[in-house]
N, C-alpha and C positions, 0 to 999 in steps of 0.2 A: 197502304200507299203513302208515299211521302207527301206531307202537307205543305202546300205552297203558301197558303194564306188561310186564316180563320178569323171570323168576326161576324158582325151583324149586318143584315140586309133587310129591307122591307119588301114583301111580296104582295102584289095585289091579289085579293081573293077572287075566286071564280063565282062567288055568290052574287045575288042580285044587287047588293049594296056596294060591292067592289071596295071593301075596306082594305087598308094597308095593315099587314100583320108582320111583326118582327120575327125574323128567323135567324137562328145561328147557322152560319154557312161555313162549310169546310171545302176548300178548293184544293184538288190534287192534280197530278199530271193527267189523270184519266177521267175525272168527274167533278161535279159540283153536288155536294150533299146538303140538304136543307133539313134542319131540325126545328120542330115547333117549340115555342116558349123558351128558347135559348138553352135547351138541355140536350146533350148528346145521349143521355140515357133513354130518351123517348125514341121511338122508331122514326128514322129519317127517310126522306125521299131522295133517291140518288138519280141525278141526271148524268148519265154517261156521255162523254164527248162523242162517242160513236153515234148517238141519237140526236146530237145537236147540229143544226145546219149553220147557224150564225148568231151573232149578237148584233142587234139591229136597233134602229130608231133611238139613237142616243140623243138626249135633249137635256140641256142644262138650264135650270132656273136659278134663282138667287140662292136657294138653300139646298136643292137636291139635284142629282143627276138621275134621270129616268132612262131606263133601257129595257129592251125586250129580248128574251132568248127565244129563237125560233127553232123548233124541233123538226126533224126530217119528215114527220107526219103533219107538218104545218101548224102545229099547236103553238100559240104564243103565250109566253109567261112574262108578265110585267114585273119589274123590280125598280126600286129607287134606293139611293144611298146618299149620305151627306156629300156635298159638293167636293170636298177635299179628299175623300177616301179612295176615289178612282177604282172602285170595284169593277166597273165595266171594263177598264183597261186590263186589269189582272185576269179576268175571265177570258177576254178576247185573246190575250197573249198566250194563255195556257191552251185555248182551243186551237189557235193557229199552230202552235208547237205540236199538238196531238195530230192535227190533220197533216202536217208536213211529214211527221214520222210515219204515219200510215201510208202516205203517197210513196215514200221511199221504199217501204216494205213491199207495196204492190208492184212497184217498178222492178225491184230485185226479183220478186217471184216470177214475173213475166219473163225476165231475162233468163232465169234458170230453166223455165219451161221451154223457152225457144231453143236454148242450148241443148237440152235433153232430146228435143225432137229431131 
């Protein structure tokens, strides 16, 4: 898939201590892929936009922007990025574009089914 953006984000771990861990992130038209330790060679975790509900809780502090990706099964994944990098905006725009395209496809499918009936 065509890469929209690639770079580093920090993800809050699910562990008891909730440490921030750096991830190499690859944003495409369809997904957000996370790779541990900044290497694409390692097996990454892919968050397909079909499974993401929204980008939420955007909060800016002096140094970082904190945001949460909420999945359709209501799981929350916390991220932070340097203030000027605007990763949250890039992810939000790609997600909206994906959701709009899906809505148009659904609408066209319904129209075709109604015309066939």
